[in-house]
CHARMM internal coordinates of N, CA and C (Angstrom, degrees):
IC EDIT
DIST 1 N 1 CA 1.4980
DIST 1 CA 1 C 1.4876
ANGL 1 N 1 CA 1 C 110.66
DIST 1 C 2 N 1.3242
ANGL 1 CA 1 C 2 N 118.20
DIHE 1 N 1 CA 1 C 2 N 128.70
DIST 2 N 2 CA 1.4359
ANGL 1 C 2 N 2 CA 122.99
DIHE 1 CA 1 C 2 N 2 CA 179.54
DIST 2 CA 2 C 1.5543
ANGL 2 N 2 CA 2 C 109.19
DIHE 1 C 2 N 2 CA 2 C -90.30
DIST 2 C 3 N 1.2984
ANGL 2 CA 2 C 3 N 119.81
DIHE 2 N 2 CA 2 C 3 N 127.01
DIST 3 N 3 CA 1.4679
ANGL 2 C 3 N 3 CA 121.30
DIHE 2 CA 2 C 3 N 3 CA 176.39
DIST 3 CA 3 C 1.4643
ANGL 3 N 3 CA 3 C 115.71
DIHE 2 C 3 N 3 CA 3 C -63.72
DIST 3 C 4 N 1.2569
ANGL 3 CA 3 C 4 N 120.37
DIHE 3 N 3 CA 3 C 4 N 136.93
DIST 4 N 4 CA 1.5022
ANGL 3 C 4 N 4 CA 122.81
DIHE 3 CA 3 C 4 N 4 CA 177.58
DIST 4 CA 4 C 1.4635
ANGL 4 N 4 CA 4 C 112.02
DIHE 3 C 4 N 4 CA 4 C -68.89
DIST 4 C 5 N 1.3512
ANGL 4 CA 4 C 5 N 116.16
DIHE 4 N 4 CA 4 C 5 N 158.42
DIST 5 N 5 CA 1.4443
ANGL 4 C 5 N 5 CA 119.60
DIHE 4 CA 4 C 5 N 5 CA 176.98
DIST 5 CA 5 C 1.5224
ANGL 5 N 5 CA 5 C 113.53
DIHE 4 C 5 N 5 CA 5 C -60.54
DIST 5 C 6 N 1.3624
ANGL 5 CA 5 C 6 N 115.66
DIHE 5 N 5 CA 5 C 6 N -32.55
DIST 6 N 6 CA 1.4709
ANGL 5 C 6 N 6 CA 119.77
DIHE 5 CA 5 C 6 N 6 CA -177.71
DIST 6 CA 6 C 1.5310
ANGL 6 N 6 CA 6 C 107.77
DIHE 5 C 6 N 6 CA 6 C -69.32
DIST 6 C 7 N 1.3613
ANGL 6 CA 6 C 7 N 119.63
DIHE 6 N 6 CA 6 C 7 N -42.36
DIST 7 N 7 CA 1.4500
ANGL 6 C 7 N 7 CA 120.91
DIHE 6 CA 6 C 7 N 7 CA -178.90
DIST 7 CA 7 C 1.5565
ANGL 7 N 7 CA 7 C 109.61
DIHE 6 C 7 N 7 CA 7 C -69.03
DIST 7 C 8 N 1.3117
ANGL 7 CA 7 C 8 N 120.82
DIHE 7 N 7 CA 7 C 8 N -33.69
DIST 8 N 8 CA 1.4611
ANGL 7 C 8 N 8 CA 123.07
DIHE 7 CA 7 C 8 N 8 CA 174.87
DIST 8 CA 8 C 1.5714
ANGL 8 N 8 CA 8 C 110.43
DIHE 7 C 8 N 8 CA 8 C -63.88
DIST 8 C 9 N 1.3153
ANGL 8 CA 8 C 9 N 115.04
DIHE 8 N 8 CA 8 C 9 N -44.34
DIST 9 N 9 CA 1.4577
ANGL 8 C 9 N 9 CA 117.70
DIHE 8 CA 8 C 9 N 9 CA 179.03
DIST 9 CA 9 C 1.5276
ANGL 9 N 9 CA 9 C 111.67
DIHE 8 C 9 N 9 CA 9 C -69.31
DIST 9 C 10 N 1.2948
ANGL 9 CA 9 C 10 N 118.08
DIHE 9 N 9 CA 9 C 10 N -34.23
DIST 10 N 10 CA 1.4397
ANGL 9 C 10 N 10 CA 118.31
DIHE 9 CA 9 C 10 N 10 CA 174.58
DIST 10 CA 10 C 1.4594
ANGL 10 N 10 CA 10 C 115.13
DIHE 9 C 10 N 10 CA 10 C -62.37
DIST 10 C 11 N 1.3956
ANGL 10 CA 10 C 11 N 114.89
DIHE 10 N 10 CA 10 C 11 N -44.33
DIST 11 N 11 CA 1.4390
ANGL 10 C 11 N 11 CA 120.75
DIHE 10 CA 10 C 11 N 11 CA 178.83
DIST 11 CA 11 C 1.5049
ANGL 11 N 11 CA 11 C 112.03
DIHE 10 C 11 N 11 CA 11 C -64.77
DIST 11 C 12 N 1.3238
ANGL 11 CA 11 C 12 N 116.00
DIHE 11 N 11 CA 11 C 12 N -42.15
DIST 12 N 12 CA 1.4679
ANGL 11 C 12 N 12 CA 120.44
DIHE 11 CA 11 C 12 N 12 CA 175.87
DIST 12 CA 12 C 1.5058
ANGL 12 N 12 CA 12 C 113.07
DIHE 11 C 12 N 12 CA 12 C -60.73
DIST 12 C 13 N 1.3326
ANGL 12 CA 12 C 13 N 117.65
DIHE 12 N 12 CA 12 C 13 N -43.33
DIST 13 N 13 CA 1.4483
ANGL 12 C 13 N 13 CA 121.55
DIHE 12 CA 12 C 13 N 13 CA 178.38
DIST 13 CA 13 C 1.5445
ANGL 13 N 13 CA 13 C 110.50
DIHE 12 C 13 N 13 CA 13 C -63.53
DIST 13 C 14 N 1.3141
ANGL 13 CA 13 C 14 N 117.15
DIHE 13 N 13 CA 13 C 14 N -37.43
DIST 14 N 14 CA 1.4715
ANGL 13 C 14 N 14 CA 119.73
DIHE 13 CA 13 C 14 N 14 CA 178.49
DIST 14 CA 14 C 1.5072
ANGL 14 N 14 CA 14 C 111.65
DIHE 13 C 14 N 14 CA 14 C -64.51
DIST 14 C 15 N 1.3621
ANGL 14 CA 14 C 15 N 115.05
DIHE 14 N 14 CA 14 C 15 N -44.40
DIST 15 N 15 CA 1.4974
ANGL 14 C 15 N 15 CA 123.44
DIHE 14 CA 14 C 15 N 15 CA 178.42
DIST 15 CA 15 C 1.5392
ANGL 15 N 15 CA 15 C 108.32
DIHE 14 C 15 N 15 CA 15 C -58.02
DIST 15 C 16 N 1.3135
ANGL 15 CA 15 C 16 N 117.13
DIHE 15 N 15 CA 15 C 16 N -49.57
DIST 16 N 16 CA 1.4226
ANGL 15 C 16 N 16 CA 120.21
DIHE 15 CA 15 C 16 N 16 CA -178.61
DIST 16 CA 16 C 1.4444
ANGL 16 N 16 CA 16 C 113.34
DIHE 15 C 16 N 16 CA 16 C -65.44
DIST 16 C 17 N 1.2879
ANGL 16 CA 16 C 17 N 120.30
DIHE 16 N 16 CA 16 C 17 N -40.62
DIST 17 N 17 CA 1.4618
ANGL 16 C 17 N 17 CA 125.93
DIHE 16 CA 16 C 17 N 17 CA 174.54
DIST 17 CA 17 C 1.5139
ANGL 17 N 17 CA 17 C 113.20
DIHE 16 C 17 N 17 CA 17 C -60.02
DIST 17 C 18 N 1.3240
ANGL 17 CA 17 C 18 N 115.71
DIHE 17 N 17 CA 17 C 18 N -46.71
DIST 18 N 18 CA 1.4697
ANGL 17 C 18 N 18 CA 118.04
DIHE 17 CA 17 C 18 N 18 CA 179.15
DIST 18 CA 18 C 1.4997
ANGL 18 N 18 CA 18 C 110.76
DIHE 17 C 18 N 18 CA 18 C -69.58
DIST 18 C 19 N 1.3466
ANGL 18 CA 18 C 19 N 121.59
DIHE 18 N 18 CA 18 C 19 N -31.50
DIST 19 N 19 CA 1.4350
ANGL 18 C 19 N 19 CA 122.97
DIHE 18 CA 18 C 19 N 19 CA 176.87
DIST 19 CA 19 C 1.5991
ANGL 19 N 19 CA 19 C 108.57
DIHE 18 C 19 N 19 CA 19 C -63.44
DIST 19 C 20 N 1.2694
ANGL 19 CA 19 C 20 N 115.05
DIHE 19 N 19 CA 19 C 20 N -43.12
DIST 20 N 20 CA 1.4366
ANGL 19 C 20 N 20 CA 119.71
DIHE 19 CA 19 C 20 N 20 CA -178.19
DIST 20 CA 20 C 1.5319
ANGL 20 N 20 CA 20 C 112.12
DIHE 19 C 20 N 20 CA 20 C -64.95
DIST 20 C 21 N 1.3428
ANGL 20 CA 20 C 21 N 116.11
DIHE 20 N 20 CA 20 C 21 N -37.51
DIST 21 N 21 CA 1.4602
ANGL 20 C 21 N 21 CA 121.17
DIHE 20 CA 20 C 21 N 21 CA 176.10
DIST 21 CA 21 C 1.5412
ANGL 21 N 21 CA 21 C 110.11
DIHE 20 C 21 N 21 CA 21 C -66.82
DIST 21 C 22 N 1.3022
ANGL 21 CA 21 C 22 N 119.68
DIHE 21 N 21 CA 21 C 22 N -43.56
DIST 22 N 22 CA 1.4384
ANGL 21 C 22 N 22 CA 126.68
DIHE 21 CA 21 C 22 N 22 CA 179.10
DIST 22 CA 22 C 1.5785
ANGL 22 N 22 CA 22 C 106.52
DIHE 21 C 22 N 22 CA 22 C -63.64
DIST 22 C 23 N 1.2458
ANGL 22 CA 22 C 23 N 120.56
DIHE 22 N 22 CA 22 C 23 N -38.24
DIST 23 N 23 CA 1.4609
ANGL 22 C 23 N 23 CA 121.77
DIHE 22 CA 22 C 23 N 23 CA -176.66
DIST 23 CA 23 C 1.4902
ANGL 23 N 23 CA 23 C 109.90
DIHE 22 C 23 N 23 CA 23 C -72.25
DIST 23 C 24 N 1.3325
ANGL 23 CA 23 C 24 N 116.19
DIHE 23 N 23 CA 23 C 24 N -34.46
DIST 24 N 24 CA 1.4524
ANGL 23 C 24 N 24 CA 120.44
DIHE 23 CA 23 C 24 N 24 CA 178.50
DIST 24 CA 24 C 1.5212
ANGL 24 N 24 CA 24 C 112.45
DIHE 23 C 24 N 24 CA 24 C -74.05
DIST 24 C 25 N 1.3154
ANGL 24 CA 24 C 25 N 117.26
DIHE 24 N 24 CA 24 C 25 N -23.09
DIST 25 N 25 CA 1.4632
ANGL 24 C 25 N 25 CA 119.64
DIHE 24 CA 24 C 25 N 25 CA -179.29
DIST 25 CA 25 C 1.5807
ANGL 25 N 25 CA 25 C 110.75
DIHE 24 C 25 N 25 CA 25 C -70.42
DIST 25 C 26 N 1.3362
ANGL 25 CA 25 C 26 N 117.73
DIHE 25 N 25 CA 25 C 26 N -24.13
DIST 26 N 26 CA 1.5156
ANGL 25 C 26 N 26 CA 120.62
DIHE 25 CA 25 C 26 N 26 CA 174.79
DIST 26 CA 26 C 1.5336
ANGL 26 N 26 CA 26 C 103.36
DIHE 25 C 26 N 26 CA 26 C -93.79
DIST 26 C 27 N 1.3188
ANGL 26 CA 26 C 27 N 113.75
DIHE 26 N 26 CA 26 C 27 N 111.95
DIST 27 N 27 CA 1.4454
ANGL 26 C 27 N 27 CA 119.66
DIHE 26 CA 26 C 27 N 27 CA -179.87
DIST 27 CA 27 C 1.5887
ANGL 27 N 27 CA 27 C 111.31
DIHE 26 C 27 N 27 CA 27 C -70.23
DIST 27 C 28 N 1.2385
ANGL 27 CA 27 C 28 N 114.74
DIHE 27 N 27 CA 27 C 28 N 133.90
DIST 28 N 28 CA 1.4695
ANGL 27 C 28 N 28 CA 122.93
DIHE 27 CA 27 C 28 N 28 CA 176.19
DIST 28 CA 28 C 1.5759
ANGL 28 N 28 CA 28 C 109.14
DIHE 27 C 28 N 28 CA 28 C -70.73
DIST 28 C 29 N 1.2673
ANGL 28 CA 28 C 29 N 117.03
DIHE 28 N 28 CA 28 C 29 N 143.88
DIST 29 N 29 CA 1.3870
ANGL 28 C 29 N 29 CA 122.18
DIHE 28 CA 28 C 29 N 29 CA 177.38
DIST 29 CA 29 C 1.5667
ANGL 29 N 29 CA 29 C 111.91
DIHE 28 C 29 N 29 CA 29 C -127.39
DIST 29 C 30 N 1.3442
ANGL 29 CA 29 C 30 N 116.99
DIHE 29 N 29 CA 29 C 30 N 130.75
DIST 30 N 30 CA 1.4854
ANGL 29 C 30 N 30 CA 118.80
DIHE 29 CA 29 C 30 N 30 CA 172.73
DIST 30 CA 30 C 1.4848
ANGL 30 N 30 CA 30 C 104.79
DIHE 29 C 30 N 30 CA 30 C -121.71
DIST 30 C 31 N 1.3625
ANGL 30 CA 30 C 31 N 116.04
DIHE 30 N 30 CA 30 C 31 N 137.44
DIST 31 N 31 CA 1.4261
ANGL 30 C 31 N 31 CA 122.58
DIHE 30 CA 30 C 31 N 31 CA 174.11
DIST 31 CA 31 C 1.4875
ANGL 31 N 31 CA 31 C 109.26
DIHE 30 C 31 N 31 CA 31 C -120.06
DIST 31 C 32 N 1.3204
ANGL 31 CA 31 C 32 N 115.49
DIHE 31 N 31 CA 31 C 32 N 120.97
DIST 32 N 32 CA 1.4650
ANGL 31 C 32 N 32 CA 121.16
DIHE 31 CA 31 C 32 N 32 CA -177.60
DIST 32 CA 32 C 1.5282
ANGL 32 N 32 CA 32 C 107.97
DIHE 31 C 32 N 32 CA 32 C -111.86
DIST 32 C 33 N 1.3273
ANGL 32 CA 32 C 33 N 116.79
DIHE 32 N 32 CA 32 C 33 N 133.55
DIST 33 N 33 CA 1.4532
ANGL 32 C 33 N 33 CA 121.23
DIHE 32 CA 32 C 33 N 33 CA 176.85
DIST 33 CA 33 C 1.5121
ANGL 33 N 33 CA 33 C 108.17
DIHE 32 C 33 N 33 CA 33 C -127.10
DIST 33 C 34 N 1.3158
ANGL 33 CA 33 C 34 N 115.86
DIHE 33 N 33 CA 33 C 34 N 125.93
DIST 34 N 34 CA 1.4736
ANGL 33 C 34 N 34 CA 125.12
DIHE 33 CA 33 C 34 N 34 CA 179.80
DIST 34 CA 34 C 1.5031
ANGL 34 N 34 CA 34 C 106.38
DIHE 33 C 34 N 34 CA 34 C -113.01
DIST 34 C 35 N 1.3306
ANGL 34 CA 34 C 35 N 113.83
DIHE 34 N 34 CA 34 C 35 N 125.89
DIST 35 N 35 CA 1.4382
ANGL 34 C 35 N 35 CA 120.79
DIHE 34 CA 34 C 35 N 35 CA -177.85
DIST 35 CA 35 C 1.5298
ANGL 35 N 35 CA 35 C 110.37
DIHE 34 C 35 N 35 CA 35 C -124.18
DIST 35 C 36 N 1.2416
ANGL 35 CA 35 C 36 N 119.58
DIHE 35 N 35 CA 35 C 36 N 121.91
DIST 36 N 36 CA 1.4942
ANGL 35 C 36 N 36 CA 124.99
DIHE 35 CA 35 C 36 N 36 CA 174.62
DIST 36 CA 36 C 1.5473
ANGL 36 N 36 CA 36 C 111.47
DIHE 35 C 36 N 36 CA 36 C -86.90
DIST 36 C 37 N 1.2690
ANGL 36 CA 36 C 37 N 116.92
DIHE 36 N 36 CA 36 C 37 N 133.04
DIST 37 N 37 CA 1.4138
ANGL 36 C 37 N 37 CA 121.76
DIHE 36 CA 36 C 37 N 37 CA -179.83
DIST 37 CA 37 C 1.5173
ANGL 37 N 37 CA 37 C 108.77
DIHE 36 C 37 N 37 CA 37 C -108.89
DIST 37 C 38 N 1.3335
ANGL 37 CA 37 C 38 N 114.97
DIHE 37 N 37 CA 37 C 38 N 164.47
DIST 38 N 38 CA 1.4825
ANGL 37 C 38 N 38 CA 121.73
DIHE 37 CA 37 C 38 N 38 CA -173.83
DIST 38 CA 38 C 1.4847
ANGL 38 N 38 CA 38 C 112.44
DIHE 37 C 38 N 38 CA 38 C -70.68
DIST 38 C 39 N 1.3223
ANGL 38 CA 38 C 39 N 114.15
DIHE 38 N 38 CA 38 C 39 N -137.64
DIST 39 N 39 CA 1.4925
ANGL 38 C 39 N 39 CA 121.75
DIHE 38 CA 38 C 39 N 39 CA -175.23
DIST 39 CA 39 C 1.4712
ANGL 39 N 39 CA 39 C 111.39
DIHE 38 C 39 N 39 CA 39 C -87.92
DIST 39 C 40 N 1.2826
ANGL 39 CA 39 C 40 N 123.14
DIHE 39 N 39 CA 39 C 40 N 129.78
DIST 40 N 40 CA 1.4551
ANGL 39 C 40 N 40 CA 125.78
DIHE 39 CA 39 C 40 N 40 CA -5.90
DIST 40 CA 40 C 1.4995
ANGL 40 N 40 CA 40 C 111.58
DIHE 39 C 40 N 40 CA 40 C -72.45
DIST 40 C 41 N 1.3304
ANGL 40 CA 40 C 41 N 114.95
DIHE 40 N 40 CA 40 C 41 N 154.01
DIST 41 N 41 CA 1.5213
ANGL 40 C 41 N 41 CA 118.46
DIHE 40 CA 40 C 41 N 41 CA -173.09
DIST 41 CA 41 C 1.5208
ANGL 41 N 41 CA 41 C 109.12
DIHE 40 C 41 N 41 CA 41 C -62.65
DIST 41 C 42 N 1.3518
ANGL 41 CA 41 C 42 N 116.43
DIHE 41 N 41 CA 41 C 42 N 115.83
DIST 42 N 42 CA 1.4258
ANGL 41 C 42 N 42 CA 124.37
DIHE 41 CA 41 C 42 N 42 CA 178.75
DIST 42 CA 42 C 1.5051
ANGL 42 N 42 CA 42 C 108.81
DIHE 41 C 42 N 42 CA 42 C -134.29
DIST 42 C 43 N 1.2787
ANGL 42 CA 42 C 43 N 116.36
DIHE 42 N 42 CA 42 C 43 N 160.63
DIST 43 N 43 CA 1.5264
ANGL 42 C 43 N 43 CA 120.55
DIHE 42 CA 42 C 43 N 43 CA 175.50
DIST 43 CA 43 C 1.4738
ANGL 43 N 43 CA 43 C 110.02
DIHE 42 C 43 N 43 CA 43 C -133.45
DIST 43 C 44 N 1.3017
ANGL 43 CA 43 C 44 N 117.50
DIHE 43 N 43 CA 43 C 44 N 153.67
DIST 44 N 44 CA 1.4607
ANGL 43 C 44 N 44 CA 125.85
DIHE 43 CA 43 C 44 N 44 CA 176.46
DIST 44 CA 44 C 1.5714
ANGL 44 N 44 CA 44 C 107.59
DIHE 43 C 44 N 44 CA 44 C -127.11
DIST 44 C 45 N 1.2879
ANGL 44 CA 44 C 45 N 115.86
DIHE 44 N 44 CA 44 C 45 N 135.76
DIST 45 N 45 CA 1.4248
ANGL 44 C 45 N 45 CA 123.71
DIHE 44 CA 44 C 45 N 45 CA 178.54
DIST 45 CA 45 C 1.4971
ANGL 45 N 45 CA 45 C 110.69
DIHE 44 C 45 N 45 CA 45 C -119.58
DIST 45 C 46 N 1.3091
ANGL 45 CA 45 C 46 N 119.21
DIHE 45 N 45 CA 45 C 46 N 129.59
DIST 46 N 46 CA 1.4747
ANGL 45 C 46 N 46 CA 122.77
DIHE 45 CA 45 C 46 N 46 CA 178.47
DIST 46 CA 46 C 1.5222
ANGL 46 N 46 CA 46 C 107.07
DIHE 45 C 46 N 46 CA 46 C -122.64
DIST 46 C 47 N 1.3560
ANGL 46 CA 46 C 47 N 115.24
DIHE 46 N 46 CA 46 C 47 N 139.16
DIST 47 N 47 CA 1.4932
ANGL 46 C 47 N 47 CA 120.62
DIHE 46 CA 46 C 47 N 47 CA 178.56
DIST 47 CA 47 C 1.4630
ANGL 47 N 47 CA 47 C 109.30
DIHE 46 C 47 N 47 CA 47 C -128.54
DIST 47 C 48 N 1.3591
ANGL 47 CA 47 C 48 N 116.62
DIHE 47 N 47 CA 47 C 48 N 129.05
DIST 48 N 48 CA 1.4508
ANGL 47 C 48 N 48 CA 125.22
DIHE 47 CA 47 C 48 N 48 CA 173.99
DIST 48 CA 48 C 1.5287
ANGL 48 N 48 CA 48 C 109.24
DIHE 47 C 48 N 48 CA 48 C -118.84
DIST 48 C 49 N 1.3180
ANGL 48 CA 48 C 49 N 116.37
DIHE 48 N 48 CA 48 C 49 N 134.38
DIST 49 N 49 CA 1.4373
ANGL 48 C 49 N 49 CA 119.31
DIHE 48 CA 48 C 49 N 49 CA 176.74
DIST 49 CA 49 C 1.5256
ANGL 49 N 49 CA 49 C 112.97
DIHE 48 C 49 N 49 CA 49 C -121.79
DIST 49 C 50 N 1.3574
ANGL 49 CA 49 C 50 N 114.19
DIHE 49 N 49 CA 49 C 50 N 148.15
DIST 50 N 50 CA 1.4657
ANGL 49 C 50 N 50 CA 121.50
DIHE 49 CA 49 C 50 N 50 CA 177.48
DIST 50 CA 50 C 1.5037
ANGL 50 N 50 CA 50 C 109.22
DIHE 49 C 50 N 50 CA 50 C -140.87
DIST 50 C 51 N 1.3805
ANGL 50 CA 50 C 51 N 113.34
DIHE 50 N 50 CA 50 C 51 N 136.04
DIST 51 N 51 CA 1.4125
ANGL 50 C 51 N 51 CA 123.11
DIHE 50 CA 50 C 51 N 51 CA 178.14
DIST 51 CA 51 C 1.6196
ANGL 51 N 51 CA 51 C 113.25
DIHE 50 C 51 N 51 CA 51 C 64.38
DIST 51 C 52 N 1.2756
ANGL 51 CA 51 C 52 N 112.52
DIHE 51 N 51 CA 51 C 52 N 33.92
DIST 52 N 52 CA 1.4324
ANGL 51 C 52 N 52 CA 118.52
DIHE 51 CA 51 C 52 N 52 CA 178.97
DIST 52 CA 52 C 1.6107
ANGL 52 N 52 CA 52 C 110.99
DIHE 51 C 52 N 52 CA 52 C -78.38
DIST 52 C 53 N 1.2809
ANGL 52 CA 52 C 53 N 116.99
DIHE 52 N 52 CA 52 C 53 N 146.68
DIST 53 N 53 CA 1.4516
ANGL 52 C 53 N 53 CA 120.23
DIHE 52 CA 52 C 53 N 53 CA -177.78
DIST 53 CA 53 C 1.4918
ANGL 53 N 53 CA 53 C 108.60
DIHE 52 C 53 N 53 CA 53 C -132.25
DIST 53 C 54 N 1.2910
ANGL 53 CA 53 C 54 N 120.34
DIHE 53 N 53 CA 53 C 54 N 132.09
DIST 54 N 54 CA 1.4295
ANGL 53 C 54 N 54 CA 128.45
DIHE 53 CA 53 C 54 N 54 CA -7.90
DIST 54 CA 54 C 1.5165
ANGL 54 N 54 CA 54 C 113.99
DIHE 53 C 54 N 54 CA 54 C -75.02
DIST 54 C 55 N 1.2760
ANGL 54 CA 54 C 55 N 118.13
DIHE 54 N 54 CA 54 C 55 N 149.93
DIST 55 N 55 CA 1.4842
ANGL 54 C 55 N 55 CA 125.22
DIHE 54 CA 54 C 55 N 55 CA -169.81
DIST 55 CA 55 C 1.5616
ANGL 55 N 55 CA 55 C 110.55
DIHE 54 C 55 N 55 CA 55 C -63.99
DIST 55 C 56 N 1.3655
ANGL 55 CA 55 C 56 N 116.58
DIHE 55 N 55 CA 55 C 56 N -37.72
DIST 56 N 56 CA 1.4317
ANGL 55 C 56 N 56 CA 118.59
DIHE 55 CA 55 C 56 N 56 CA -172.25
DIST 56 CA 56 C 1.5528
ANGL 56 N 56 CA 56 C 112.12
DIHE 55 C 56 N 56 CA 56 C -90.78
DIST 56 C 57 N 1.2920
ANGL 56 CA 56 C 57 N 119.84
DIHE 56 N 56 CA 56 C 57 N 6.75
DIST 57 N 57 CA 1.4539
ANGL 56 C 57 N 57 CA 124.55
DIHE 56 CA 56 C 57 N 57 CA -175.73
DIST 57 CA 57 C 1.5042
ANGL 57 N 57 CA 57 C 111.07
DIHE 56 C 57 N 57 CA 57 C -69.30
DIST 57 C 58 N 1.3175
ANGL 57 CA 57 C 58 N 116.26
DIHE 57 N 57 CA 57 C 58 N 158.19
DIST 58 N 58 CA 1.4538
ANGL 57 C 58 N 58 CA 121.98
DIHE 57 CA 57 C 58 N 58 CA 173.44
DIST 58 CA 58 C 1.5332
ANGL 58 N 58 CA 58 C 104.80
DIHE 57 C 58 N 58 CA 58 C -101.60
DIST 58 C 59 N 1.3394
ANGL 58 CA 58 C 59 N 117.55
DIHE 58 N 58 CA 58 C 59 N 123.22
DIST 59 N 59 CA 1.4367
ANGL 58 C 59 N 59 CA 122.34
DIHE 58 CA 58 C 59 N 59 CA 177.78
DIST 59 CA 59 C 1.4878
ANGL 59 N 59 CA 59 C 107.11
DIHE 58 C 59 N 59 CA 59 C -107.76
DIST 59 C 60 N 1.3425
ANGL 59 CA 59 C 60 N 116.78
DIHE 59 N 59 CA 59 C 60 N 151.25
DIST 60 N 60 CA 1.4420
ANGL 59 C 60 N 60 CA 124.15
DIHE 59 CA 59 C 60 N 60 CA 175.03
DIST 60 CA 60 C 1.5284
ANGL 60 N 60 CA 60 C 111.33
DIHE 59 C 60 N 60 CA 60 C -137.11
DIST 60 C 61 N 1.2933
ANGL 60 CA 60 C 61 N 115.21
DIHE 60 N 60 CA 60 C 61 N 161.18
DIST 61 N 61 CA 1.4766
ANGL 60 C 61 N 61 CA 119.74
DIHE 60 CA 60 C 61 N 61 CA -179.06
DIST 61 CA 61 C 1.5781
ANGL 61 N 61 CA 61 C 105.80
DIHE 60 C 61 N 61 CA 61 C -144.65
DIST 61 C 62 N 1.2541
ANGL 61 CA 61 C 62 N 113.87
DIHE 61 N 61 CA 61 C 62 N 153.62
DIST 62 N 62 CA 1.4566
ANGL 61 C 62 N 62 CA 120.17
DIHE 61 CA 61 C 62 N 62 CA 175.25
DIST 62 CA 62 C 1.5198
ANGL 62 N 62 CA 62 C 107.62
DIHE 61 C 62 N 62 CA 62 C -118.77
DIST 62 C 63 N 1.3120
ANGL 62 CA 62 C 63 N 115.62
DIHE 62 N 62 CA 62 C 63 N 120.07
DIST 63 N 63 CA 1.4263
ANGL 62 C 63 N 63 CA 121.56
DIHE 62 CA 62 C 63 N 63 CA -179.13
DIST 63 CA 63 C 1.4943
ANGL 63 N 63 CA 63 C 109.35
DIHE 62 C 63 N 63 CA 63 C -105.17
DIST 63 C 64 N 1.3561
ANGL 63 CA 63 C 64 N 115.37
DIHE 63 N 63 CA 63 C 64 N 125.94
DIST 64 N 64 CA 1.4745
ANGL 63 C 64 N 64 CA 120.54
DIHE 63 CA 63 C 64 N 64 CA -178.60
DIST 64 CA 64 C 1.5048
ANGL 64 N 64 CA 64 C 110.75
DIHE 63 C 64 N 64 CA 64 C -116.90
DIST 64 C 65 N 1.3297
ANGL 64 CA 64 C 65 N 118.20
DIHE 64 N 64 CA 64 C 65 N 126.87
DIST 65 N 65 CA 1.3987
ANGL 64 C 65 N 65 CA 121.99
DIHE 64 CA 64 C 65 N 65 CA -174.74
DIST 65 CA 65 C 1.5452
ANGL 65 N 65 CA 65 C 106.96
DIHE 64 C 65 N 65 CA 65 C -86.40
DIST 65 C 66 N 1.3041
ANGL 65 CA 65 C 66 N 113.64
DIHE 65 N 65 CA 65 C 66 N 149.93
DIST 66 N 66 CA 1.5037
ANGL 65 C 66 N 66 CA 119.23
DIHE 65 CA 65 C 66 N 66 CA 179.27
DIST 66 CA 66 C 1.5715
ANGL 66 N 66 CA 66 C 110.47
DIHE 65 C 66 N 66 CA 66 C -76.95
DIST 66 C 67 N 1.3444
ANGL 66 CA 66 C 67 N 114.99
DIHE 66 N 66 CA 66 C 67 N -14.43
DIST 67 N 67 CA 1.4486
ANGL 66 C 67 N 67 CA 118.53
DIHE 66 CA 66 C 67 N 67 CA 178.35
DIST 67 CA 67 C 1.4649
ANGL 67 N 67 CA 67 C 116.55
DIHE 66 C 67 N 67 CA 67 C 76.04
DIST 67 C 68 N 1.2865
ANGL 67 CA 67 C 68 N 119.02
DIHE 67 N 67 CA 67 C 68 N 20.42
DIST 68 N 68 CA 1.4988
ANGL 67 C 68 N 68 CA 122.12
DIHE 67 CA 67 C 68 N 68 CA -179.56
DIST 68 CA 68 C 1.4140
ANGL 68 N 68 CA 68 C 111.73
DIHE 67 C 68 N 68 CA 68 C -90.99
END
COOR INIT
IC SEED 1 N 1 CA 1 C
IC BUILD
């Protein structure tokens, strides 16, 4: 018996839905570290990520200084 296109789509939708639920079960973590340096006044920011989804994605951030 050959499965119909509808049953294949339903099965694929179920697999994708369960994958998203499983991915959400692992909480993503971000660790930000801000370091102030001496003279001249400079700062360094480090970002570490864990359990980010999707893993191969490019992430970006915009850091705005308070200007103090």
